[in-house]
C-alpha positions in Angstrom: 48.1 68.4 59.0 49.0 65.4 57.5 52.2 65.8 54.9 53.7 68.9 54.7 52.1 71.6 52.7 53.4 72.3 49.0 55.9 75.7 49.0 55.3 78.4 46.0 57.9 81.2 46.2 57.3 83.6 43.1 60.3 85.6 42.2 60.6 88.9 40.4 63.9 90.8 40.2 64.7 94.1 38.1 68.5 95.2 39.5 71.2 93.8 40.7 71.7 95.1 43.3 68.4 93.8 44.4 69.0 90.6 44.0 69.8 89.3 47.4 66.1 90.2 48.3 65.0 87.3 45.2 67.7 84.1 47.0 67.3 85.4 50.7 64.6 82.7 51.4 67.2 79.7 50.2 69.3 80.6 53.0 66.9 79.1 55.4 64.0 77.8 53.0 64.9 74.1 54.7 65.1 75.2 58.0 61.6 75.6 58.2 60.3 73.6 55.6 63.1 70.8 55.3 61.0 67.8 53.4 58.4 69.7 51.5 58.0 70.0 47.5 59.0 73.7 46.6 58.2 75.3 43.3 59.9 78.9 42.2 57.8 80.6 39.9 60.4 83.1 37.8 58.3 85.4 36.8 60.1 87.2 33.9 62.8 88.8 35.3 66.1 89.0 33.1 68.1 86.7 31.7 71.4 87.9 34.1 69.1 88.0 37.0 67.6 84.5 36.7 70.7 82.7 36.6 71.3 83.3 40.1 67.8 82.9 41.5 67.5 79.6 39.6 70.3 78.5 40.7 70.1 79.3 44.5 67.0 77.5 43.9 67.7 74.6 42.6 70.6 74.4 45.2 68.3 73.6 47.7 66.1 71.3 46.1 63.2 73.4 44.5 61.4 73.0 41.3 61.8 76.4 38.7 59.1 77.1 37.0 60.0 80.1 34.2 57.6 82.9 33.0 58.7 84.1 29.7 56.2 87.1 30.6 55.4 89.0 33.6 51.9 88.2 35.2 50.4 89.7 38.2 51.6 88.7 42.0 47.8 88.3 42.8 46.6 86.7 39.8 49.6 84.1 40.5 48.0 83.2 43.8 44.4 82.9 42.4 45.8 80.9 39.8 47.5 78.3 42.1 45.3 78.6 45.2 42.4 77.7 42.9 44.1 74.8 40.9 45.4 73.0 44.4 43.9 69.8 45.9 46.3 69.7 49.2 47.6 72.2 51.8 49.5 75.2 50.1 51.9 78.4 51.3 53.3 81.2 49.7 56.4 82.3 50.7 58.2 85.7 50.0 62.0 85.7 48.5 62.9 88.1 51.0 61.9 85.9 54.1 64.1 84.1 56.9 62.9 81.0 58.2 64.2 80.7 62.4 62.4 77.2 62.9 60.3 74.2 61.6 57.2 75.2 60.9 56.1 72.6 58.1 53.7 71.0 60.8 51.9 74.0 61.7 48.1 72.9 61.5 45.2 75.8 61.1 42.4 73.6 61.9 39.4 74.5 59.7 40.6 77.9 58.6 41.3 78.7 54.8 43.4 81.1 55.0 46.2 82.0 57.2 48.8 84.8 57.9 50.7 87.8 59.3 47.3 90.2 60.1 48.6 94.0 58.8 46.0 96.2 60.3 44.9 98.9 57.8 47.0 102.0 58.1 48.3 105.4 56.0 50.3 104.0 53.6 52.4 107.4 52.4 54.1 105.1 49.8 50.6 104.7 47.5 48.8 107.8 49.4 45.7 105.5 50.0 44.2 104.2 53.2 45.2 101.1 52.7 43.1 98.1 54.4 43.7 95.7 56.6 45.0 91.7 55.6 47.0 88.5 56.1 49.9 89.6 54.7 50.9 87.6 51.2 54.5 87.3 52.1 53.7 84.0 54.1 50.4 82.9 53.6 48.9 79.6 54.0 46.0 77.7 52.2 45.3 74.8 54.6 42.5 73.4 52.7 42.1 74.8 48.9 39.5 72.5 47.7 37.3 74.2 50.9 38.2 77.5 49.8 37.4 77.4 46.2 33.5 76.0 46.9 33.7 79.2 49.5 34.9 81.6 47.0 32.3 80.2 44.6 29.3 80.8 47.3 30.4 84.4 47.9 30.3 85.5 43.9 27.1 83.5 43.6 25.7 85.9 46.7 28.2 89.2 45.6 27.7 89.1 42.0 29.7 91.7 41.5 32.3 91.3 43.7 34.8 89.6 41.0 38.2 88.4 41.6 38.7 88.4 45.7 42.5 88.2 44.9 43.2 91.1 42.8 44.3 93.7 44.4 42.9 97.9 44.1 42.8 101.1 44.6 39.0 103.2 44.3 37.4 106.0 45.7 36.0 107.4 47.9 39.0 108.6 50.1 41.3 106.5 48.2 41.1 103.3 50.0 43.6 100.5 48.9 42.5 96.8 49.0 46.1 94.7 48.4 46.5 91.2 47.2 43.7 89.0 48.6 42.6 92.0 51.3 39.1 91.7 49.5 39.3 87.2 50.3 40.7 88.4 53.9 37.8 90.4 54.6 34.9 88.4 52.9 35.9 85.0 55.0 35.9 86.8 58.5 36.2 84.2 60.6 37.9 81.7 58.3 40.7 83.6 58.0 43.2 82.8 61.0 45.9 85.4 62.2 48.9 83.9 63.1 50.2 83.7 66.7 53.0 85.8 68.2 54.7 82.6 68.7 54.2 82.0 64.8 55.6 85.5 64.0 58.7 84.7 65.9 59.7 81.7 63.8 60.2 83.6 60.6 60.7 87.4 59.8 59.9 89.2 56.6 62.5 92.2 54.9 59.8 93.8 53.1 60.3 95.6 49.8 62.9 92.9 48.7 62.3 93.7 44.7 61.5 97.5 45.4 63.2 98.8 48.5 64.7 101.9 46.1 61.2 103.0 44.8 59.4 102.6 48.7 62.3 103.9 51.5 62.4 107.4 50.2 58.7 107.9 50.9 59.3 106.5 54.3 60.9 109.2 56.3 62.9 107.9 59.2 61.2 104.4 58.8 62.5 104.5 55.5 65.8 104.1 57.0 65.2 101.5 59.1 64.3 99.4 56.4 67.2 99.8 54.2 69.3 99.6 57.5 67.7 96.3 57.5 67.7 94.6 54.2 71.7 95.7 54.5 71.7 93.5 57.7 70.2 90.7 55.7 73.4 90.9 53.4 75.7 90.9 56.2 74.4 89.6 59.6 71.2 87.5 59.4 70.8 86.5 63.0 70.2 89.8 64.2 67.0 90.3 62.1 65.3 88.1 64.7 62.6 89.7 65.5 62.5 92.4 63.1 58.6 92.0 62.7 58.3 93.5 66.3 59.6 96.3 65.1 57.5 96.8 61.5 54.6 96.7 63.7 55.4 99.8 65.5 55.0 101.3 62.5 52.0 100.3 61.5 50.4 101.3 64.3 52.3 105.0 63.8 50.0 105.6 60.6 46.3 105.2 61.8 43.7 106.4 59.3 42.9 109.9 59.7 39.7 110.1 57.9 41.7 112.2 55.4 41.2 112.2 51.9 43.6 110.1 50.0 45.7 112.0 47.0 44.4 112.9 43.9 43.8 110.6 41.1 
């Protein structure tokens, strides 16, 4: 890749006690992307929570765009990706970067990220289908991706947005953000290697932990504990992704019908 990719971080916070989850990335951002242009899209957080997010972003050289009205996360990704001309990366705010990663090269891939398998999701009560997780997602060739999406949509004329998240029967299946795109692209969507996964960690649920953790049983306790360590002992979280892999593997889909509508 000739030049560092442009980075987008979308922030959203609704409670003071969760502010750490919207600012964590700025502690290590320049470890991973020392020279990249970084744009923070602040997605209509309340003013008292927006101010510290903006301050943390600007302190490490980010440009901040302020949204007055909240916009769905998938819609941000679609708009920013399909309007880009150069390589771009999306990072969630609850990411820790351990190594420099701005020089990663995914060859001819149209999309690259952390692969999550399909799993029985206790929070949404759905079969959540496999995808590349949007917490750290690369689009190395946005122009080629736009052309490929247009080609897909011409043939599959009722596909609609390939970024939009949705839950549909039978069985109540969930396509989370960009899951449809991942499946549509096939081999053109590349999964991070273990070495690439070792270069960063992601908390999960940095903006909404209290909503999710109670639904996860013992795993919710482990997630809450990792969130606490993110505020007190950041280095101890290195390799957290391996523990998260155990969780996903522990939730295979049983073929049951999901919850009632």
